[in-house]
N, CA, C, O and the ligand as a Tripos MOL2 file, in Angstrom:
@<TRIPOS>MOLECULE
protein
  265   263    67     0     0
PROTEIN
NO_CHARGES

@<TRIPOS>ATOM
      1 N         100.4480  113.7660   96.3920 N.3       1 MET1
      2 CA         99.3840  113.3270   97.4870 C.3       1 MET1
      3 C          99.2660  114.2810   98.5470 C.2       1 MET1
      4 O         100.2580  114.7650   99.0920 O.2       1 MET1
      5 N          98.0840  114.5700   98.8600 N.am      2 THR2
      6 CA         97.6770  115.6130   99.8470 C.3       2 THR2
      7 C          96.6670  114.9360  100.8130 C.2       2 THR2
      8 O          95.7450  114.2530  100.3660 O.2       2 THR2
      9 N          96.8400  115.1190  102.0530 N.am      3 ASP3
     10 CA         95.8530  114.6400  102.9080 C.3       3 ASP3
     11 C          95.4130  115.7950  103.8850 C.2       3 ASP3
     12 O          95.0100  115.5700  105.0260 O.2       3 ASP3
     13 N          95.5220  117.0050  103.3570 N.am      4 GLU4
     14 CA         94.9700  118.1340  104.1410 C.3       4 GLU4
     15 C          93.5940  118.0250  104.3710 C.2       4 GLU4
     16 O          92.7890  117.8140  103.4640 O.2       4 GLU4
     17 N          93.2420  118.1850  105.7400 N.am      5 GLY5
     18 CA         91.8440  118.2040  106.2230 C.3       5 GLY5
     19 C          91.3890  116.8010  106.4320 C.2       5 GLY5
     20 O          90.2250  116.6270  106.7930 O.2       5 GLY5
     21 N          92.1270  115.8460  106.2570 N.am      6 THR6
     22 CA         91.6440  114.4880  106.5770 C.3       6 THR6
     23 C          92.3720  113.9460  107.8190 C.2       6 THR6
     24 O          93.4080  114.4660  108.2340 O.2       6 THR6
     25 N          91.8030  112.9030  108.3840 N.am      7 GLY7
     26 CA         92.4320  112.2710  109.6550 C.3       7 GLY7
     27 C          92.3890  113.1520  110.7410 C.2       7 GLY7
     28 O          93.2880  113.1040  111.5800 O.2       7 GLY7
     29 N          91.3330  114.0660  110.8560 N.am      8 ALA8
     30 CA         91.4170  115.0500  112.0650 C.3       8 ALA8
     31 C          91.2890  114.2430  113.3250 C.2       8 ALA8
     32 O          91.8990  114.6380  114.3190 O.2       8 ALA8
     33 N          90.5320  113.1110  113.3890 N.am      9 ASP9
     34 CA         90.2510  112.4910  114.5320 C.3       9 ASP9
     35 C          91.3650  111.4520  114.9410 C.2       9 ASP9
     36 O          91.3820  110.8720  116.0270 O.2       9 ASP9
     37 N          92.2340  111.3010  114.0000 N.am     10 ASN10
     38 CA         93.3710  110.2810  114.3920 C.3      10 ASN10
     39 C          94.6570  110.9120  114.2550 C.2      10 ASN10
     40 O          95.2410  110.9770  113.1730 O.2      10 ASN10
     41 N          95.1600  111.4340  115.4640 N.am     11 PRO11
     42 CA         96.3990  112.1220  115.4630 C.3      11 PRO11
     43 C          97.4720  110.9130  115.2450 C.2      11 PRO11
     44 O          97.2490  109.7500  115.5840 O.2      11 PRO11
     45 N          98.6540  111.3640  114.6360 N.am     12 GLU12
     46 CA         99.7380  110.2440  114.3540 C.3      12 GLU12
     47 C         100.4220  110.1180  115.7490 C.2      12 GLU12
     48 O         100.8320  111.0910  116.3820 O.2      12 GLU12
     49 N         100.5060  108.8330  116.1600 N.am     13 LEU13
     50 CA        101.2770  108.6120  117.4150 C.3      13 LEU13
     51 C         102.7420  108.6760  117.2770 C.2      13 LEU13
     52 O         103.3970  108.0780  116.4230 O.2      13 LEU13
     53 N         103.1790  109.4280  118.1620 N.am     14 ILE14
     54 CA        104.6900  109.7150  118.1370 C.3      14 ILE14
     55 C         105.2230  109.4370  119.5210 C.2      14 ILE14
     56 O         104.4590  109.4200  120.4860 O.2      14 ILE14
     57 N         106.5750  109.2080  119.6420 N.am     15 HIS15
     58 CA        107.2930  109.0210  120.8460 C.3      15 HIS15
     59 C         108.2770  110.1620  121.0450 C.2      15 HIS15
     60 O         109.1900  110.3230  120.2340 O.2      15 HIS15
     61 N         108.1150  110.9980  122.1470 N.am     16 VAL16
     62 CA        108.9250  112.0930  122.3340 C.3      16 VAL16
     63 C         110.0560  111.6940  123.3500 C.2      16 VAL16
     64 O         109.8080  111.3090  124.4930 O.2      16 VAL16
     65 N         111.2930  111.8170  122.8400 N.am     17 ASP17
     66 CA        112.5300  111.5410  123.6740 C.3      17 ASP17
     67 C         112.8130  112.7520  124.5330 C.2      17 ASP17
     68 O         112.6490  112.7140  125.7530 O.2      17 ASP17
     69 N         113.2840  113.9400  123.8280 N.am     18 LYS18
     70 CA        113.6620  115.0560  124.5050 C.3      18 LYS18
     71 C         112.6230  116.2390  124.2830 C.2      18 LYS18
     72 O         111.9260  116.6440  125.2130 O.2      18 LYS18
     73 N         112.5580  116.7660  123.0110 N.am     19 GLU19
     74 CA        111.8530  117.8500  122.7870 C.3      19 GLU19
     75 C         111.0890  117.6100  121.3740 C.2      19 GLU19
     76 O         111.7410  117.1360  120.4420 O.2      19 GLU19
     77 N         109.9130  117.8830  121.2270 N.am     20 PHE20
     78 CA        109.2310  117.8510  120.0260 C.3      20 PHE20
     79 C         108.5960  119.1400  119.6210 C.2      20 PHE20
     80 O         107.5030  119.4240  120.1120 O.2      20 PHE20
     81 N         109.1890  119.9710  118.7480 N.am     21 SER21
     82 CA        108.8450  121.3000  118.5360 C.3      21 SER21
     83 C         108.7410  121.5540  116.9900 C.2      21 SER21
     84 O         108.3080  122.6040  116.5150 O.2      21 SER21
     85 N         109.1810  120.4850  116.2570 N.am     22 ARG22
     86 CA        109.2730  120.6790  114.7320 C.3      22 ARG22
     87 C         108.2200  119.7030  114.1610 C.2      22 ARG22
     88 O         108.2130  118.5170  114.4890 O.2      22 ARG22
     89 N         107.3550  120.2220  113.3240 N.am     23 CYS23
     90 CA        106.4280  119.4990  112.5790 C.3      23 CYS23
     91 C         107.0010  118.6050  111.6050 C.2      23 CYS23
     92 O         107.7140  119.0500  110.7050 O.2      23 CYS23
     93 N         106.7170  117.2510  111.7280 N.am     24 LEU24
     94 CA        107.2310  116.2050  110.7870 C.3      24 LEU24
     95 C         106.6680  116.3400  109.3580 C.2      24 LEU24
     96 O         107.3170  115.8570  108.4300 O.2      24 LEU24
     97 N         105.4950  116.9720  109.1260 N.am     25 LYS25
     98 CA        104.9380  117.1100  107.9270 C.3      25 LYS25
     99 C         105.3160  118.3650  107.1890 C.2      25 LYS25
    100 O         105.6670  118.2650  106.0140 O.2      25 LYS25
    101 N         105.2760  119.5000  107.7630 N.am     26 CYS26
    102 CA        105.6330  120.6830  107.0470 C.3      26 CYS26
    103 C         106.8420  121.4170  107.5370 C.2      26 CYS26
    104 O         107.1900  122.4250  106.9240 O.2      26 CYS26
    105 N         107.5070  121.0160  108.5700 N.am     27 GLY27
    106 CA        108.6460  121.5850  109.0400 C.3      27 GLY27
    107 C         108.6250  122.8650  109.9440 C.2      27 GLY27
    108 O         109.6770  123.4130  110.2740 O.2      27 GLY27
    109 N         107.4610  123.2980  110.3140 N.am     28 TYR28
    110 CA        107.1290  124.3600  111.1770 C.3      28 TYR28
    111 C         108.0070  124.0620  112.3920 C.2      28 TYR28
    112 O         108.0130  122.9330  112.8830 O.2      28 TYR28
    113 N         108.7450  125.0540  112.8800 N.am     29 GLU29
    114 CA        109.5900  124.7530  114.0690 C.3      29 GLU29
    115 C         109.4290  125.5240  115.3700 C.2      29 GLU29
    116 O         110.2660  125.4880  116.2720 O.2      29 GLU29
    117 N         108.2100  126.2790  115.4110 N.am     30 ASP30
    118 CA        107.9730  127.0080  116.7590 C.3      30 ASP30
    119 C         107.0090  126.4360  117.6360 C.2      30 ASP30
    120 O         106.3430  127.1640  118.3710 O.2      30 ASP30
    121 N         106.8550  125.0320  117.6250 N.am     31 GLY31
    122 CA        105.9910  124.3280  118.5720 C.3      31 GLY31
    123 C         104.6510  124.1720  118.0250 C.2      31 GLY31
    124 O         104.3860  124.3680  116.8390 O.2      31 GLY31
    125 N         103.6330  123.7390  119.1010 N.am     32 PHE32
    126 CA        102.3840  123.2600  118.6460 C.3      32 PHE32
    127 C         101.2030  123.8520  119.4550 C.2      32 PHE32
    128 O         101.4380  124.1870  120.6160 O.2      32 PHE32
    129 N         100.1630  123.9860  119.0360 N.am     33 HIS33
    130 CA         98.8830  124.1570  119.7500 C.3      33 HIS33
    131 C          98.6040  122.9190  120.5510 C.2      33 HIS33
    132 O          99.0660  121.8310  120.2060 O.2      33 HIS33
    133 N          97.8340  123.0740  121.6440 N.am     34 VAL34
    134 CA         97.5580  121.8460  122.3360 C.3      34 VAL34
    135 C          96.0830  121.6890  122.6130 C.2      34 VAL34
    136 O          95.4010  122.6120  123.0580 O.2      34 VAL34
    137 N          95.6120  120.4810  122.3330 N.am     35 SER35
    138 CA         94.1060  120.1430  122.5270 C.3      35 SER35
    139 C          94.1440  118.9060  123.5230 C.2      35 SER35
    140 O          95.1230  118.1710  123.6560 O.2      35 SER35
    141 N          93.0690  118.7930  124.1300 N.am     36 PHE36
    142 CA         92.7300  117.6400  125.1610 C.3      36 PHE36
    143 C          91.5580  116.8090  124.5930 C.2      36 PHE36
    144 O          90.4400  117.2900  124.4060 O.2      36 PHE36
    145 N          91.8810  115.5640  124.3410 N.am     37 ALA37
    146 CA         90.7810  114.6920  124.1220 C.3      37 ALA37
    147 C          90.3280  113.7890  125.2830 C.2      37 ALA37
    148 O          91.0100  112.8500  125.6930 O.2      37 ALA37
    149 N          89.2340  114.1090  125.7390 N.am     38 ALA38
    150 CA         88.6940  113.3820  126.9650 C.3      38 ALA38
    151 C          88.7520  111.9460  126.8770 C.2      38 ALA38
    152 O          88.3150  111.4780  125.8250 O.2      38 ALA38
    153 N          89.1520  111.2080  127.6600 N.am     39 VAL39
    154 CA         89.2460  109.7760  127.6070 C.3      39 VAL39
    155 C          88.1210  109.1160  128.5750 C.2      39 VAL39
    156 O          87.1350  108.5590  128.0910 O.2      39 VAL39
    157 N          88.3020  109.2000  129.7650 N.am     40 LYS40
    158 CA         87.2420  108.8570  130.8640 C.3      40 LYS40
    159 C          87.7060  109.1690  132.1320 C.2      40 LYS40
    160 O          88.8910  109.4510  132.3100 O.2      40 LYS40
    161 N          86.7940  109.1440  133.1420 N.am     41 ASP41
    162 CA         87.1890  109.3920  134.6110 C.3      41 ASP41
    163 C          88.0600  110.5870  134.8950 C.2      41 ASP41
    164 O          89.0360  110.5200  135.6420 O.2      41 ASP41
    165 N          87.6590  111.7350  134.2480 N.am     42 GLN42
    166 CA         88.4750  112.9610  134.3480 C.3      42 GLN42
    167 C          89.8610  112.8940  133.7570 C.2      42 GLN42
    168 O          90.7360  113.7000  134.0750 O.2      42 GLN42
    169 N          90.0440  111.9060  132.8830 N.am     43 ARG43
    170 CA         91.4160  111.8040  132.2420 C.3      43 ARG43
    171 C          91.2420  112.3650  130.7810 C.2      43 ARG43
    172 O          90.2030  112.3010  130.1240 O.2      43 ARG43
    173 N          92.3620  112.8920  130.4090 N.am     44 ALA44
    174 CA         92.2510  113.3180  128.8550 C.3      44 ALA44
    175 C          93.7290  112.9960  128.2300 C.2      44 ALA44
    176 O          94.7510  112.8180  128.8930 O.2      44 ALA44
    177 N          93.6220  112.9640  126.9270 N.am     45 GLU45
    178 CA         94.9710  112.7800  126.2170 C.3      45 GLU45
    179 C          95.2520  113.9920  125.5500 C.2      45 GLU45
    180 O          94.4090  114.6860  124.9820 O.2      45 GLU45
    181 N          96.5550  114.2460  125.6410 N.am     46 VAL46
    182 CA         97.1140  115.5840  125.0100 C.3      46 VAL46
    183 C          97.2570  115.3370  123.4760 C.2      46 VAL46
    184 O          97.8440  114.3450  123.0420 O.2      46 VAL46
    185 N          96.7350  116.2160  122.7360 N.am     47 ILE47
    186 CA         96.9840  116.2310  121.3030 C.3      47 ILE47
    187 C          97.6710  117.5910  120.8410 C.2      47 ILE47
    188 O          97.2120  118.7020  121.1050 O.2      47 ILE47
    189 N          98.8690  117.3450  120.0940 N.am     48 LEU48
    190 CA         99.6960  118.4350  119.5730 C.3      48 LEU48
    191 C          99.1060  118.8830  118.2160 C.2      48 LEU48
    192 O          98.9070  118.0160  117.3650 O.2      48 LEU48
    193 N          98.8480  120.0200  117.9860 N.am     49 ILE49
    194 CA         98.3080  120.4880  116.4950 C.3      49 ILE49
    195 C          99.2750  121.4210  115.9960 C.2      49 ILE49
    196 O          99.6260  122.3600  116.7100 O.2      49 ILE49
    197 N          99.7820  121.2470  114.7430 N.am     50 CYS50
    198 CA        100.6030  122.1250  114.2430 C.3      50 CYS50
    199 C          99.7930  123.4230  113.7230 C.2      50 CYS50
    200 O          98.8110  123.3110  112.9900 O.2      50 CYS50
    201 N         100.2610  124.5790  114.1380 N.am     51 PRO51
    202 CA         99.4830  125.7490  113.8840 C.3      51 PRO51
    203 C          99.5630  126.2180  112.3300 C.2      51 PRO51
    204 O          98.7940  127.0590  111.8630 O.2      51 PRO51
    205 N         100.5430  125.6010  111.6160 N.am     52 ARG52
    206 CA        100.6130  125.8700  110.2280 C.3      52 ARG52
    207 C          99.8830  124.9510  109.2700 C.2      52 ARG52
    208 O          99.1650  125.4020  108.3780 O.2      52 ARG52
    209 N         100.0700  123.7020  109.4600 N.am     53 CYS53
    210 CA         99.3210  122.6900  108.6170 C.3      53 CYS53
    211 C          98.3060  121.8910  109.0290 C.2      53 CYS53
    212 O          97.6710  121.1300  108.2980 O.2      53 CYS53
    213 N          98.1060  122.0970  110.4830 N.am     54 GLY54
    214 CA         97.0230  121.3360  111.1040 C.3      54 GLY54
    215 C          97.1390  119.8360  111.4290 C.2      54 GLY54
    216 O          96.2220  119.1300  111.8490 O.2      54 GLY54
    217 N          98.3830  119.4620  111.1750 N.am     55 LYS55
    218 CA         98.6900  118.1300  111.3870 C.3      55 LYS55
    219 C          98.5900  117.7550  113.0060 C.2      55 LYS55
    220 O          99.0820  118.5340  113.8220 O.2      55 LYS55
    221 N          98.0220  116.6970  113.3790 N.am     56 ARG56
    222 CA         97.8740  116.3460  114.7410 C.3      56 ARG56
    223 C          98.6860  115.0510  115.1470 C.2      56 ARG56
    224 O          98.7550  114.0180  114.4810 O.2      56 ARG56
    225 N          99.2520  115.2880  116.2960 N.am     57 TYR57
    226 CA        100.1590  114.3970  116.8780 C.3      57 TYR57
    227 C          99.7110  113.8720  118.2870 C.2      57 TYR57
    228 O          99.2990  114.6490  119.1470 O.2      57 TYR57
    229 N          99.8060  112.5840  118.4760 N.am     58 GLY58
    230 CA         99.4890  112.0260  119.8220 C.3      58 GLY58
    231 C         100.7520  111.5770  120.4010 C.2      58 GLY58
    232 O         101.2710  110.5440  119.9770 O.2      58 GLY58
    233 N         101.3080  112.2790  121.3580 N.am     59 PRO59
    234 CA        102.3990  111.8250  122.0580 C.3      59 PRO59
    235 C         102.3530  110.8160  123.1730 C.2      59 PRO59
    236 O         103.3170  110.3990  123.8150 O.2      59 PRO59
    237 N         100.9650  110.4570  123.3200 N.am     60 GLY60
    238 CA        100.7270  109.5420  124.4710 C.3      60 GLY60
    239 C         100.6780  110.0180  125.8350 C.2      60 GLY60
    240 O         100.6030  109.2170  126.7670 O.2      60 GLY60
    241 N         100.7150  111.3410  126.0270 N.am     61 TRP61
    242 CA        100.6370  111.9470  127.2540 C.3      61 TRP61
    243 C          99.2200  112.0760  127.8690 C.2      61 TRP61
    244 O          98.3410  112.6580  127.2320 O.2      61 TRP61
    245 N          98.9850  111.5620  129.0580 N.am     62 ARG62
    246 CA         97.7410  111.6170  129.6620 C.3      62 ARG62
    247 C          97.6650  112.5670  130.8440 C.2      62 ARG62
    248 O          98.5580  112.5340  131.6900 O.2      62 ARG62
    249 N          96.6700  113.3930  130.9440 N.am     63 VAL63
    250 CA         96.5880  114.2820  131.9260 C.3      63 VAL63
    251 C          95.2080  114.0600  132.7900 C.2      63 VAL63
    252 O          94.2450  113.4780  132.2910 O.2      63 VAL63
    253 N          95.1990  114.5460  134.0540 N.am     64 THR64
    254 CA         94.0130  114.3860  134.8690 C.3      64 THR64
    255 C          93.3930  115.7420  134.9530 C.2      64 THR64
    256 O          94.0880  116.7080  135.2660 O.2      64 THR64
    257 N          92.1090  115.8650  134.6870 N.am     65 LEU65
    258 CA         91.3960  117.0280  134.6970 C.3      65 LEU65
    259 C          90.8070  117.3310  136.2000 C.2      65 LEU65
    260 O          90.0530  116.5460  136.7750 O.2      65 LEU65
    261 N          91.1980  118.4260  136.6880 N.am     66 VAL66
    262 CA         90.6760  118.6140  138.0180 C.3      66 VAL66
    263 C          90.0480  120.0690  138.1550 C.2      66 VAL66
    264 O          89.5460  120.4270  139.2200 O.2      66 VAL66
    265 ZN        102.8380  121.2790  110.1370 Zn       67 ZN67
@<TRIPOS>BOND
     1     1     2 1
     2     2     3 1
     3     3     4 2
     4     3     5 am
     5     5     6 1
     6     6     7 1
     7     7     8 2
     8     7     9 am
     9     9    10 1
    10    10    11 1
    11    11    12 2
    12    11    13 am
    13    13    14 1
    14    14    15 1
    15    15    16 2
    16    15    17 am
    17    17    18 1
    18    18    19 1
    19    19    20 2
    20    19    21 am
    21    21    22 1
    22    22    23 1
    23    23    24 2
    24    23    25 am
    25    25    26 1
    26    26    27 1
    27    27    28 2
    28    27    29 am
    29    29    30 1
    30    30    31 1
    31    31    32 2
    32    31    33 am
    33    33    34 1
    34    34    35 1
    35    35    36 2
    36    35    37 am
    37    37    38 1
    38    38    39 1
    39    39    40 2
    40    39    41 am
    41    41    42 1
    42    42    43 1
    43    43    44 2
    44    43    45 am
    45    45    46 1
    46    46    47 1
    47    47    48 2
    48    47    49 am
    49    49    50 1
    50    50    51 1
    51    51    52 2
    52    51    53 am
    53    53    54 1
    54    54    55 1
    55    55    56 2
    56    55    57 am
    57    57    58 1
    58    58    59 1
    59    59    60 2
    60    59    61 am
    61    61    62 1
    62    62    63 1
    63    63    64 2
    64    63    65 am
    65    65    66 1
    66    66    67 1
    67    67    68 2
    68    67    69 am
    69    69    70 1
    70    70    71 1
    71    71    72 2
    72    71    73 am
    73    73    74 1
    74    74    75 1
    75    75    76 2
    76    75    77 am
    77    77    78 1
    78    78    79 1
    79    79    80 2
    80    79    81 am
    81    81    82 1
    82    82    83 1
    83    83    84 2
    84    83    85 am
    85    85    86 1
    86    86    87 1
    87    87    88 2
    88    87    89 am
    89    89    90 1
    90    90    91 1
    91    91    92 2
    92    91    93 am
    93    93    94 1
    94    94    95 1
    95    95    96 2
    96    95    97 am
    97    97    98 1
    98    98    99 1
    99    99   100 2
   100    99   101 am
   101   101   102 1
   102   102   103 1
   103   103   104 2
   104   103   105 am
   105   105   106 1
   106   106   107 1
   107   107   108 2
   108   107   109 am
   109   109   110 1
   110   110   111 1
   111   111   112 2
   112   111   113 am
   113   113   114 1
   114   114   115 1
   115   115   116 2
   116   115   117 am
   117   117   118 1
   118   118   119 1
   119   119   120 2
   120   119   121 am
   121   121   122 1
   122   122   123 1
   123   123   124 2
   124   123   125 am
   125   125   126 1
   126   126   127 1
   127   127   128 2
   128   127   129 am
   129   129   130 1
   130   130   131 1
   131   131   132 2
   132   131   133 am
   133   133   134 1
   134   134   135 1
   135   135   136 2
   136   135   137 am
   137   137   138 1
   138   138   139 1
   139   139   140 2
   140   139   141 am
   141   141   142 1
   142   142   143 1
   143   143   144 2
   144   143   145 am
   145   145   146 1
   146   146   147 1
   147   147   148 2
   148   147   149 am
   149   149   150 1
   150   150   151 1
   151   151   152 2
   152   151   153 am
   153   153   154 1
   154   154   155 1
   155   155   156 2
   156   155   157 am
   157   157   158 1
   158   158   159 1
   159   159   160 2
   160   159   161 am
   161   161   162 1
   162   162   163 1
   163   163   164 2
   164   163   165 am
   165   165   166 1
   166   166   167 1
   167   167   168 2
   168   167   169 am
   169   169   170 1
   170   170   171 1
   171   171   172 2
   172   171   173 am
   173   173   174 1
   174   174   175 1
   175   175   176 2
   176   175   177 am
   177   177   178 1
   178   178   179 1
   179   179   180 2
   180   179   181 am
   181   181   182 1
   182   182   183 1
   183   183   184 2
   184   183   185 am
   185   185   186 1
   186   186   187 1
   187   187   188 2
   188   187   189 am
   189   189   190 1
   190   190   191 1
   191   191   192 2
   192   191   193 am
   193   193   194 1
   194   194   195 1
   195   195   196 2
   196   195   197 am
   197   197   198 1
   198   198   199 1
   199   199   200 2
   200   199   201 am
   201   201   202 1
   202   202   203 1
   203   203   204 2
   204   203   205 am
   205   205   206 1
   206   206   207 1
   207   207   208 2
   208   207   209 am
   209   209   210 1
   210   210   211 1
   211   211   212 2
   212   211   213 am
   213   213   214 1
   214   214   215 1
   215   215   216 2
   216   215   217 am
   217   217   218 1
   218   218   219 1
   219   219   220 2
   220   219   221 am
   221   221   222 1
   222   222   223 1
   223   223   224 2
   224   223   225 am
   225   225   226 1
   226   226   227 1
   227   227   228 2
   228   227   229 am
   229   229   230 1
   230   230   231 1
   231   231   232 2
   232   231   233 am
   233   233   234 1
   234   234   235 1
   235   235   236 2
   236   235   237 am
   237   237   238 1
   238   238   239 1
   239   239   240 2
   240   239   241 am
   241   241   242 1
   242   242   243 1
   243   243   244 2
   244   243   245 am
   245   245   246 1
   246   246   247 1
   247   247   248 2
   248   247   249 am
   249   249   250 1
   250   250   251 1
   251   251   252 2
   252   251   253 am
   253   253   254 1
   254   254   255 1
   255   255   256 2
   256   255   257 am
   257   257   258 1
   258   258   259 1
   259   259   260 2
   260   259   261 am
   261   261   262 1
   262   262   263 1
   263   263   264 2
@<TRIPOS>SUBSTRUCTURE
     1 MET1         2 RESIDUE 1 A MET
     2 THR2         6 RESIDUE 1 A THR
     3 ASP3        10 RESIDUE 1 A ASP
     4 GLU4        14 RESIDUE 1 A GLU
     5 GLY5        18 RESIDUE 1 A GLY
     6 THR6        22 RESIDUE 1 A THR
     7 GLY7        26 RESIDUE 1 A GLY
     8 ALA8        30 RESIDUE 1 A ALA
     9 ASP9        34 RESIDUE 1 A ASP
    10 ASN10       38 RESIDUE 1 A ASN
    11 PRO11       42 RESIDUE 1 A PRO
    12 GLU12       46 RESIDUE 1 A GLU
    13 LEU13       50 RESIDUE 1 A LEU
    14 ILE14       54 RESIDUE 1 A ILE
    15 HIS15       58 RESIDUE 1 A HIS
    16 VAL16       62 RESIDUE 1 A VAL
    17 ASP17       66 RESIDUE 1 A ASP
    18 LYS18       70 RESIDUE 1 A LYS
    19 GLU19       74 RESIDUE 1 A GLU
    20 PHE20       78 RESIDUE 1 A PHE
    21 SER21       82 RESIDUE 1 A SER
    22 ARG22       86 RESIDUE 1 A ARG
    23 CYS23       90 RESIDUE 1 A CYS
    24 LEU24       94 RESIDUE 1 A LEU
    25 LYS25       98 RESIDUE 1 A LYS
    26 CYS26      102 RESIDUE 1 A CYS
    27 GLY27      106 RESIDUE 1 A GLY
    28 TYR28      110 RESIDUE 1 A TYR
    29 GLU29      114 RESIDUE 1 A GLU
    30 ASP30      118 RESIDUE 1 A ASP
    31 GLY31      122 RESIDUE 1 A GLY
    32 PHE32      126 RESIDUE 1 A PHE
    33 HIS33      130 RESIDUE 1 A HIS
    34 VAL34      134 RESIDUE 1 A VAL
    35 SER35      138 RESIDUE 1 A SER
    36 PHE36      142 RESIDUE 1 A PHE
    37 ALA37      146 RESIDUE 1 A ALA
    38 ALA38      150 RESIDUE 1 A ALA
    39 VAL39      154 RESIDUE 1 A VAL
    40 LYS40      158 RESIDUE 1 A LYS
    41 ASP41      162 RESIDUE 1 A ASP
    42 GLN42      166 RESIDUE 1 A GLN
    43 ARG43      170 RESIDUE 1 A ARG
    44 ALA44      174 RESIDUE 1 A ALA
    45 GLU45      178 RESIDUE 1 A GLU
    46 VAL46      182 RESIDUE 1 A VAL
    47 ILE47      186 RESIDUE 1 A ILE
    48 LEU48      190 RESIDUE 1 A LEU
    49 ILE49      194 RESIDUE 1 A ILE
    50 CYS50      198 RESIDUE 1 A CYS
    51 PRO51      202 RESIDUE 1 A PRO
    52 ARG52      206 RESIDUE 1 A ARG
    53 CYS53      210 RESIDUE 1 A CYS
    54 GLY54      214 RESIDUE 1 A GLY
    55 LYS55      218 RESIDUE 1 A LYS
    56 ARG56      222 RESIDUE 1 A ARG
    57 TYR57      226 RESIDUE 1 A TYR
    58 GLY58      230 RESIDUE 1 A GLY
    59 PRO59      234 RESIDUE 1 A PRO
    60 GLY60      238 RESIDUE 1 A GLY
    61 TRP61      242 RESIDUE 1 A TRP
    62 ARG62      246 RESIDUE 1 A ARG
    63 VAL63      250 RESIDUE 1 A VAL
    64 THR64      254 RESIDUE 1 A THR
    65 LEU65      258 RESIDUE 1 A LEU
    66 VAL66      262 RESIDUE 1 A VAL
    67 ZN67       265 GROUP 0 **** ****
């Protein structure tokens, strides 16, 4: 089964305890690219993207755009 290229708009929600630097899908261990998905009122949600397989993760982090 492969889901490459699908689900791009729906990051897998994860809970980060200490550090999250290893992709759960492909095992890449050197961290992630970061994207920001606008929510509203200058707020955005952080999306982590694996640079190797493109898997997207949503750690639930919110940031304020200023
Ligand atoms: Zn990956």
